[in-house]
Rosetta silent file (secondary structure, phi, psi, omega in degrees, C-alpha in Angstrom):
SEQUENCE: XXXXXXXXXXXXXXXXXXXXXXXXXXXXXXXXXXXXXXXXXXXXXXXXXXXXXXXXXXXXXXXXXXXXXXXXXXXXXXXXXXXXXXXXXXXXXXXXXXXXXXXXXXXXXXXXXXXXXXXXXXXXXXXXXXXXXXXXXXXXXXXXXXXXXXXXXXXXXXXXXXXXXXXXXXXXXXXXXXXXXXXXXXXXXXXXXXXXXXXXXXXXXXXXXXXXXXXXXXXXXXXXXXXXXXXXXXXXXXXXXXXXXXXXXXXXX
SCORE:     score description
SCORE:     0.000 S_00000001
   1 L     0.000  130.460  179.199   12.127   -1.446  -45.494 S_00000001
   2 L   -72.496  146.778  177.344    9.269   -3.726  -44.574 S_00000001
   3 L  -116.765  153.478 -179.668    6.795   -2.454  -41.978 S_00000001
   4 L  -122.030  128.357  179.286    4.744   -4.436  -39.499 S_00000001
   5 L   -70.306  162.359  178.701    1.286   -3.376  -38.420 S_00000001
   6 H   -62.253  -39.940  178.803    0.408   -3.158  -34.736 S_00000001
   7 H   -62.335  -41.323  178.513   -1.983   -6.095  -35.083 S_00000001
   8 H   -65.687  -37.937  179.081    0.783   -8.198  -36.646 S_00000001
   9 H   -64.403  -40.754  178.417    3.158   -7.184  -33.882 S_00000001
  10 H   -64.637  -40.880  179.799    0.627   -8.247  -31.251 S_00000001
  11 H   -63.191  -38.170  179.454    0.098  -11.561  -32.997 S_00000001
  12 H   -66.332  -33.444  179.430    3.844  -12.153  -33.044 S_00000001
  13 H   -76.820  -16.589 -177.187    4.027  -11.476  -29.319 S_00000001
  14 L    92.987  175.650 -177.579    1.214  -13.922  -28.669 S_00000001
  15 L   -64.297  144.106  178.960   -2.014  -13.364  -26.734 S_00000001
  16 L   -86.067  122.755 -179.799   -2.040  -10.650  -24.116 S_00000001
  17 L  -138.610 -176.734  179.181   -2.852  -12.101  -20.704 S_00000001
  18 L   -59.683  139.415  177.753   -2.194  -11.473  -17.047 S_00000001
  19 L   -86.541  164.990  179.029    1.435  -10.922  -16.218 S_00000001
  20 L   -66.440  138.124 -179.435    3.307  -12.682  -13.468 S_00000001
  21 L   -65.275  152.395 -171.759    2.764  -11.090  -10.079 S_00000001
  22 L  -131.454    5.782  177.905    5.665   -9.047   -8.814 S_00000001
  23 E   -90.913  131.853  178.031    5.024   -8.125   -5.154 S_00000001
  24 E  -114.324  132.175 -176.803    7.149   -9.871   -2.522 S_00000001
  25 E   -90.665  127.110  176.014    6.056   -9.836    1.133 S_00000001
  26 E  -118.923  123.708  179.699    8.641   -8.973    3.773 S_00000001
  27 E  -144.016  161.763  173.505    7.588   -9.282    7.404 S_00000001
  28 L  -116.445  154.586 -171.886    9.086   -9.885   10.814 S_00000001
  29 L   -77.233   -3.945 -177.214    7.690  -12.282   13.345 S_00000001
  30 L   -93.131  -53.159 -175.923    7.404   -9.672   16.077 S_00000001
  31 L   -91.588  -20.142 -176.753    5.213   -6.860   14.706 S_00000001
  32 L    56.934   30.355  173.828    3.479   -8.820   11.932 S_00000001
  33 E   -98.097  137.576 -174.964    3.561   -5.689    9.800 S_00000001
  34 E   -97.800  132.464  167.206    4.086   -6.248    6.093 S_00000001
  35 E  -110.099  145.074 -178.568    6.529   -4.444    3.855 S_00000001
  36 E  -120.620  135.217  175.298    6.303   -5.101    0.122 S_00000001
  37 E  -110.930  116.095 -176.269    9.094   -5.182   -2.425 S_00000001
  38 E  -100.387  117.202 -170.323    7.751   -4.814   -5.965 S_00000001
  39 E  -103.598  108.502  176.273   10.093   -6.401   -8.478 S_00000001
  40 L  -139.272 -153.325  177.401    9.902   -5.136  -12.057 S_00000001
  41 L   -56.035  -42.708  167.888   12.353   -3.450  -14.424 S_00000001
  42 L  -119.856  165.216 -175.581   12.923   -1.111  -11.516 S_00000001
  43 E  -114.731  151.771  166.911   11.869   -1.766   -7.925 S_00000001
  44 E  -137.060  157.657 -176.669    9.868    0.098   -5.333 S_00000001
  45 E  -115.437  137.043 -178.890    9.226   -0.566   -1.648 S_00000001
  46 E  -116.732  125.480  172.376    5.852   -0.142    0.066 S_00000001
  47 L    58.297   65.657  172.568    5.449    0.597    3.794 S_00000001
  48 L   -74.564   92.442 -167.539    8.866    0.024    5.404 S_00000001
  49 L   -78.031  -12.496  179.203    7.348   -0.154    8.887 S_00000001
  50 L  -157.488  163.453  176.015   10.533   -0.582   10.906 S_00000001
  51 H   -63.808  -34.812  177.419   14.281   -0.527   10.486 S_00000001
  52 H   -61.574  -47.154  177.983   14.225   -4.305   10.895 S_00000001
  53 H   -60.294  -40.140  179.931   11.757   -4.665    8.025 S_00000001
  54 H   -63.829  -42.353  178.312   13.876   -2.311    5.925 S_00000001
  55 H   -64.716  -43.083  178.495   17.018   -4.365    6.598 S_00000001
  56 H   -61.606  -38.134 -179.793   15.175   -7.608    5.810 S_00000001
  57 H   -63.335  -45.968 -179.289   13.913   -6.077    2.557 S_00000001
  58 H   -68.378  -35.103  175.704   17.392   -5.126    1.367 S_00000001
  59 H   -64.558  -44.473  178.261   18.755   -8.532    2.345 S_00000001
  60 H   -60.884  -41.985  179.635   15.948  -10.239    0.418 S_00000001
  61 H   -55.196  -46.308 -177.097   16.630   -7.983   -2.557 S_00000001
  62 H   -79.752  -44.017 -171.067   20.244   -9.110   -2.787 S_00000001
  63 H   -76.868  -37.639 -173.398   20.028  -12.716   -1.641 S_00000001
  64 L  -108.345  -30.906  177.857   16.887  -13.898   -3.453 S_00000001
  65 L   -97.162  -12.747  177.915   16.291  -11.443   -6.291 S_00000001
  66 L    56.558   46.645  178.482   20.003  -10.922   -6.972 S_00000001
  67 L  -126.381  167.646 -175.192   19.564   -7.210   -7.490 S_00000001
  68 L  -108.118  164.401  178.588   21.292   -4.148   -6.076 S_00000001
  69 H   -57.187  -32.493 -176.659   20.133   -1.199   -3.993 S_00000001
  70 H   -66.574  -13.482  178.196   20.567    1.033   -7.034 S_00000001
  71 H   -79.712  -11.570  178.735   17.628   -0.742   -8.716 S_00000001
  72 E   -84.183  131.009  179.634   15.215    0.799   -6.169 S_00000001
  73 E  -124.659    1.076 -176.636   13.747    4.101   -7.303 S_00000001
  74 E  -162.766  145.710  167.991   10.809    4.794   -4.955 S_00000001
  75 E  -117.029  129.888 -179.778    9.351    4.230   -1.479 S_00000001
  76 E  -116.843  135.401  177.775    5.546    4.397   -1.244 S_00000001
  77 L  -110.628  121.672  179.918    3.576    4.898    1.981 S_00000001
  78 L   -73.899  -24.451  171.113   -0.029    3.695    1.962 S_00000001
  79 L  -166.137  176.346 -166.910   -0.684    5.914    5.000 S_00000001
  80 L  -107.616   24.433  170.475    1.363    7.702    7.629 S_00000001
  81 L   -68.039  141.175 -176.205    1.020    5.598   10.757 S_00000001
  82 H   -57.750  -29.100 -179.478    4.508    4.994   12.213 S_00000001
  83 H   -73.047    3.102  173.746    4.161    1.210   11.937 S_00000001
  84 H  -121.338   -2.082 -174.032    4.257    1.746    8.165 S_00000001
  85 L  -127.704  -10.987 -169.504    6.887    4.497    7.989 S_00000001
  86 L   -67.341  -14.271  177.207    9.557    3.936   10.652 S_00000001
  87 L   -91.147    0.642 -176.464   11.956    2.226    8.246 S_00000001
  88 H   -62.755  -45.383 -175.715   12.055    5.162    5.817 S_00000001
  89 H   -59.258  -43.162  178.893   15.036    6.906    7.424 S_00000001
  90 H   -63.450  -46.252 -179.270   17.173    3.773    7.188 S_00000001
  91 H   -62.516  -37.649 -179.206   16.224    3.119    3.558 S_00000001
  92 H   -68.245  -33.820  176.011   16.955    6.695    2.556 S_00000001
  93 H   -66.772  -39.088 -175.968   20.409    6.468    4.078 S_00000001
  94 H   -81.928  -35.281 -170.040   21.104    3.234    2.225 S_00000001
  95 H  -116.272  -22.192  179.011   19.364    3.879   -1.099 S_00000001
  96 L    54.919   54.331  179.739   18.814    7.655   -1.391 S_00000001
  97 L  -118.572  155.174 -179.488   15.430    7.302   -3.086 S_00000001
  98 L   -74.130  162.183 -179.158   12.340    9.565   -2.920 S_00000001
  99 E  -117.605  138.856  179.947    9.235    8.879   -0.841 S_00000001
 100 E  -123.450  144.272  177.399    5.639    9.130   -2.084 S_00000001
 101 E  -153.563  172.514 -176.859    2.361    9.400   -0.140 S_00000001
 102 E   -64.000  140.775  176.695   -1.201   10.611   -0.614 S_00000001
 103 H   -63.745  -21.921  176.619   -1.767   14.293   -1.372 S_00000001
 104 H   -61.895  -35.152  179.470   -4.474   14.228    1.325 S_00000001
 105 H   -62.509  -36.429  177.623   -1.705   13.929    3.912 S_00000001
 106 H   -64.198  -40.935  177.790   -0.233   17.217    2.722 S_00000001
 107 H   -63.069  -41.284  178.844   -3.599   18.918    3.218 S_00000001
 108 H   -65.758  -38.757  178.045   -3.861   17.444    6.718 S_00000001
 109 H   -64.499  -42.580  178.890   -0.328   18.605    7.545 S_00000001
 110 H   -63.746  -38.564  178.375   -1.120   22.134    6.367 S_00000001
 111 H   -67.010  -38.802  175.687   -4.279   22.165    8.461 S_00000001
 112 H   -60.161  -45.025 -177.544   -2.333   21.035   11.528 S_00000001
 113 H   -66.059  -25.258  178.715    0.175   23.806   11.030 S_00000001
 114 L   -91.107    6.511  178.291   -2.657   26.316   10.814 S_00000001
 115 L    75.336   23.925 -177.566   -4.111   25.096   14.107 S_00000001
 116 L  -111.582   20.787 -173.485   -7.119   23.455   12.470 S_00000001
 117 H   -61.545  -26.990 -179.427   -6.306   19.849   13.316 S_00000001
 118 H   -67.382  -18.033  179.813   -9.537   19.459   15.283 S_00000001
 119 H   -86.300  -24.509 -171.299  -11.463   19.881   12.030 S_00000001
 120 H  -118.840  -14.323 -175.970   -9.629   17.304    9.995 S_00000001
 121 L   -71.298  136.061  178.007   -8.167   14.723   12.342 S_00000001
 122 L   -72.426  164.775  175.222   -9.897   11.357   12.204 S_00000001
 123 L   -70.824  173.822  173.763  -11.256    9.672   15.275 S_00000001
 124 L   -54.202  128.357 -169.600   -9.281    6.928   16.985 S_00000001
 125 L  -104.896  151.828  170.609   -8.945    4.421   14.198 S_00000001
 126 L    67.284   16.566 -178.641   -9.227    0.712   13.867 S_00000001
 127 H   -64.378  -38.523  179.816  -10.485    0.175   17.414 S_00000001
 128 H   -59.690  -40.770  178.946  -13.213   -2.147   16.200 S_00000001
 129 H   -63.777  -31.756  178.480  -10.629   -4.334   14.540 S_00000001
 130 H   -66.591  -31.111 -172.325   -8.722   -4.553   17.814 S_00000001
 131 H   -86.239  -16.953 -177.969  -11.775   -5.880   19.612 S_00000001
 132 L   -75.428  130.711  177.831  -12.716   -8.644   17.213 S_00000001
 133 L   -64.278  142.571  176.927  -11.482  -12.056   18.306 S_00000001
 134 L    88.437   -2.991  178.514   -9.005  -13.624   15.930 S_00000001
 135 L   -88.332  162.764  176.572   -7.718  -10.351   14.469 S_00000001
 136 L   -79.098  139.220 -175.078   -4.095   -9.290   14.482 S_00000001
 137 L   -99.683   94.786  175.119   -3.281   -6.840   17.247 S_00000001
 138 L  -115.595  139.913 -170.876   -1.361   -3.926   15.827 S_00000001
 139 L   -96.692   93.347  174.121   -1.272   -0.661   17.724 S_00000001
 140 L  -137.152   51.292 -171.379   -2.178    2.205   15.420 S_00000001
 141 L   -75.670  -24.403 -171.768   -5.081    3.664   17.360 S_00000001
 142 L  -106.509  151.667  179.663   -4.158    7.324   17.076 S_00000001
 143 L   -61.733  150.135  176.041   -4.010    9.598   14.030 S_00000001
 144 L   -62.945  156.350  169.194   -0.586   10.208   12.489 S_00000001
 145 L   -84.149   92.125 -170.624    1.323   13.380   13.274 S_00000001
 146 H   -64.724  -37.655 -178.289    0.907   14.716    9.758 S_00000001
 147 H   -60.981  -41.569 -179.875    3.123   17.771   10.186 S_00000001
 148 H   -74.951  -44.817 -175.845    6.084   15.625   11.213 S_00000001
 149 H   -67.894  -33.097 -177.878    5.452   12.740    8.844 S_00000001
 150 H   -64.221  -21.869 -178.227    4.945   14.955    5.788 S_00000001
 151 H   -65.024  -22.170 -178.802    8.546   16.159    6.025 S_00000001
 152 H   -87.303   -6.717 -171.239    9.805   12.826    4.700 S_00000001
 153 L   -93.113  134.016  178.499    7.589   12.894    1.573 S_00000001
 154 L  -104.356  -35.606 -178.915    8.904   14.002   -1.832 S_00000001
 155 E  -118.609  134.139  176.721    5.990   13.076   -4.141 S_00000001
 156 E  -105.493  123.696 -171.429    2.314   13.667   -3.399 S_00000001
 157 E   -96.580  134.357  177.997    0.043   11.121   -5.062 S_00000001
 158 L  -101.559  151.801  178.288   -3.394   11.924   -6.465 S_00000001
 159 L   -57.334  138.883  179.184   -6.288    9.506   -6.793 S_00000001
 160 L    65.431    4.199  177.225   -6.314    7.457  -10.057 S_00000001
 161 L   -78.669  159.020  173.241   -2.893    8.827  -11.037 S_00000001
 162 E   -76.373  150.615  178.316   -0.082    6.584  -12.173 S_00000001
 163 E   -74.228  133.556  178.803    2.689    5.849   -9.735 S_00000001
 164 L   -54.241  132.265  179.242    5.867    7.836  -10.507 S_00000001
 165 L    72.433   -5.657 -175.133    8.347    5.719  -12.505 S_00000001
 166 E  -138.552   76.990 -170.483    5.902    2.777  -12.496 S_00000001
 167 E   -65.512  -20.595  178.881    3.106    3.482  -14.964 S_00000001
 168 E   -71.030  -17.750 -176.992    1.546    0.015  -14.609 S_00000001
 169 E  -101.314  131.910 -179.848    0.571    0.834  -11.023 S_00000001
 170 E  -109.931  146.366  176.330   -2.379    3.110  -10.266 S_00000001
 171 E   -87.397  128.286  178.184   -3.083    5.045   -7.089 S_00000001
 172 E  -120.415  109.806  176.091   -6.501    4.292   -5.568 S_00000001
 173 E   -62.726  133.313 -176.895   -7.643    6.628   -2.779 S_00000001
 174 L  -141.244   61.090 -179.377   -9.153    4.486   -0.012 S_00000001
 175 L   -60.502  147.163 -178.111  -10.125    6.664    2.965 S_00000001
 176 L   158.677  -72.630  175.951  -11.393    4.788    5.983 S_00000001
 177 L   -60.819  -47.421  167.875   -8.567    3.580    8.171 S_00000001
 178 L  -140.264  161.137 -179.293   -7.132    7.088    7.832 S_00000001
 179 L   -62.841  -30.509 -175.175   -8.203    9.918    5.507 S_00000001
 180 L   -93.910    6.579 -178.244   -4.987    9.689    3.477 S_00000001
 181 L   -59.048  141.942  176.313   -5.031    5.896    3.033 S_00000001
 182 E  -141.394  159.994  172.792   -4.373    4.667   -0.480 S_00000001
 183 E  -117.718  159.997  173.192   -4.013    1.410   -2.363 S_00000001
 184 E  -118.773  129.362 -174.650   -1.803    0.553   -5.318 S_00000001
 185 E  -127.348  133.462  175.426   -3.356   -1.497   -8.111 S_00000001
 186 E  -115.479  108.193 -177.189   -1.797   -3.173  -11.116 S_00000001
 187 L   -69.506  -18.753 -178.163   -4.452   -4.221  -13.684 S_00000001
 188 L   -82.242  -37.474  177.496   -1.944   -6.319  -15.633 S_00000001
 189 L   -98.530  -10.258  179.288   -0.860   -8.505  -12.715 S_00000001
 190 L    62.011   39.724  178.489   -4.187   -8.043  -10.848 S_00000001
 191 E  -105.105  141.720  174.784   -2.383   -7.176   -7.612 S_00000001
 192 E  -127.413  117.495  173.229   -3.700   -4.818   -4.936 S_00000001
 193 E   -96.927  112.784 -165.074   -1.391   -3.438   -2.256 S_00000001
 194 E  -117.350    7.253  178.420   -3.855   -2.075    0.271 S_00000001
 195 E    54.578 -136.139  178.877   -2.001   -1.053    3.443 S_00000001
 196 L   -97.543    9.326  172.029   -4.431   -1.032    6.375 S_00000001
 197 L   -57.292  -40.284  172.108   -7.463   -0.303    4.217 S_00000001
 198 L  -129.615  136.961  169.652   -7.891   -4.070    4.459 S_00000001
 199 E  -123.299  166.303  178.773   -6.206   -6.396    6.931 S_00000001
 200 E  -114.994  142.464  178.293   -6.583  -10.143    7.216 S_00000001
 201 L   -83.659  175.056 -174.807   -7.698  -12.103   10.239 S_00000001
 202 L   -60.494  -31.725  179.182   -6.088  -15.290   11.457 S_00000001
 203 L   -77.454   -7.670  177.463   -8.406  -17.418    9.338 S_00000001
 204 L    98.389    2.061  179.453   -7.319  -15.550    6.205 S_00000001
 205 L   -92.265  148.994 -176.557  -10.467  -13.525    5.530 S_00000001
 206 E   -78.263  152.506  177.547  -10.243   -9.746    4.965 S_00000001
 207 E  -128.987  130.743  175.934  -11.441   -7.131    7.426 S_00000001
 208 E  -126.791  141.038  179.421  -12.315   -3.552    6.504 S_00000001
 209 L   168.849 -159.354  175.222  -13.341   -0.839    8.930 S_00000001
 210 L    95.626   26.270  178.397  -12.040    1.838   11.233 S_00000001
 211 L  -151.393  152.029  174.004  -14.262    4.816   10.454 S_00000001
 212 L   -91.216   -7.052 -178.667  -17.566    6.322   11.548 S_00000001
 213 L   -89.976   91.324 -175.826  -18.195    7.584    8.012 S_00000001
 214 H   -65.355  -37.055  179.588  -20.208    4.733    6.518 S_00000001
 215 H   -61.565  -44.639  179.847  -20.724    6.493    3.207 S_00000001
 216 H   -63.896  -43.233  179.951  -16.994    6.952    2.774 S_00000001
 217 H   -65.304  -41.047  178.736  -16.271    3.361    3.740 S_00000001
 218 H   -64.412  -36.863  178.054  -18.942    2.051    1.365 S_00000001
 219 H   -65.593  -42.320  177.005  -17.495    4.117   -1.481 S_00000001
 220 H   -61.099  -46.198 -179.222  -14.031    2.695   -0.819 S_00000001
 221 H   -63.413  -40.587  178.332  -15.416   -0.831   -0.704 S_00000001
 222 H   -62.652  -41.510  179.478  -17.395   -0.295   -3.910 S_00000001
 223 H   -62.953  -46.748 -177.216  -14.270    0.971   -5.681 S_00000001
 224 H   -67.321  -36.467  179.853  -12.147   -1.974   -4.592 S_00000001
 225 H   -70.519  -18.835  179.203  -14.815   -4.518   -5.492 S_00000001
 226 L   -80.122  -10.740 -178.356  -14.982   -3.078   -8.997 S_00000001
 227 L   -88.751  148.191  173.361  -11.344   -4.036   -9.616 S_00000001
 228 L   -85.787  107.946 -174.272  -10.222   -7.385  -10.962 S_00000001
 229 L  -123.790  133.507  173.743   -8.026   -8.640   -8.148 S_00000001
 230 L  -119.196  -20.683 -177.426   -6.343  -12.000   -7.728 S_00000001
 231 E  -131.617  113.624 -176.982   -3.638  -11.057   -5.236 S_00000001
 232 E  -112.974  121.402 -174.582   -4.536   -8.919   -2.227 S_00000001
 233 E  -114.727  104.252 -177.883   -1.652   -7.715   -0.061 S_00000001
 234 E   -86.565  165.991  176.454   -2.677   -6.208    3.313 S_00000001
 235 L   -72.676  -27.014  178.379   -0.602   -4.149    5.712 S_00000001
 236 E  -138.301  137.387 -179.615   -1.132   -6.737    8.450 S_00000001
 237 L    98.051  178.618 -175.427   -1.872  -10.417    8.093 S_00000001
 238 L   -79.964  143.630  171.740   -1.400  -12.894    5.321 S_00000001
 239 L   -60.216  153.452  178.421   -1.829  -12.021    1.631 S_00000001
 240 E  -112.995  122.118  175.763   -4.913  -13.458   -0.037 S_00000001
 241 E  -110.663  104.981 -172.691   -4.520  -15.279   -3.340 S_00000001
 242 L  -162.869  147.487  173.284   -8.020  -15.880   -4.656 S_00000001
 243 L   -72.395  -12.658  179.326  -10.272  -15.132   -7.642 S_00000001
 244 L  -136.755   71.336 -171.998  -12.767  -13.726   -5.110 S_00000001
 245 L   -67.330  -18.485 -178.080  -10.707  -12.051   -2.354 S_00000001
 246 L   -98.234    7.353 -170.466  -13.677  -10.168   -0.844 S_00000001
 247 L   -60.052  -43.098 -176.684  -15.981  -13.161   -0.574 S_00000001
 248 L  -108.926   33.440 -173.004  -15.719  -13.677    3.200 S_00000001
 249 L   -73.217  142.051  173.345  -14.995  -10.085    4.163 S_00000001
 250 E  -103.341  133.250  178.155  -15.947   -8.661    7.555 S_00000001
 251 E  -112.476  127.938  177.421  -17.031   -4.988    7.730 S_00000001
 252 L  -119.724  157.215  178.655  -16.763   -3.111   11.038 S_00000001
 253 L  -119.448    0.000    0.000  -17.840    0.375   12.049 S_00000001
């Protein structure tokens, strides 16, 4: 039997380059909160922020991607504010799939249950973003109720780990908006799903902020800028398709 070397196999496949992007944006015109449907061999959903968004996502799945609910194997939460999680209950009834979120949220939930929430709860978040003219006005000023929200989570995600069932996607811890905030990054498609770590203003430029910890925010920003990103998908506002998505970024404290 003839054998083929790995180099020959690669040559036969052609040059390795960026793959086609696979995140689809689902939003409703009322809340302007984004849910993402990631279409690959199997599918996962990111931040189903309302039952309406969840219904729109499943309709889009069938009508435009021509796929079934059974192709979904995971729901991922970039953080635990209700405007990113309220559609989970509906999706679980319809699809019966597990939910994943940052392992930091589990620590915060345990601290709440032990009566130590005053030590770990973040300050009112994203207030600066609310005050800037031209930004999108989404109401997530208060910290999540971690004890309640953690009950819906099945998988706890660690920084730099691969996403369960989706090895091409990496978990990137991005504290700032909330301590448990995370991004999902695919180096092959150069896509970054960033929740509220970054949002976009009406003009299309990104905004990062929402913390008094400048060192932590700078570390998050340094990490994200080190990634090769062409498609940036925020939790609120329009996605940015650009070879330099951070070029006109606004930083708030």
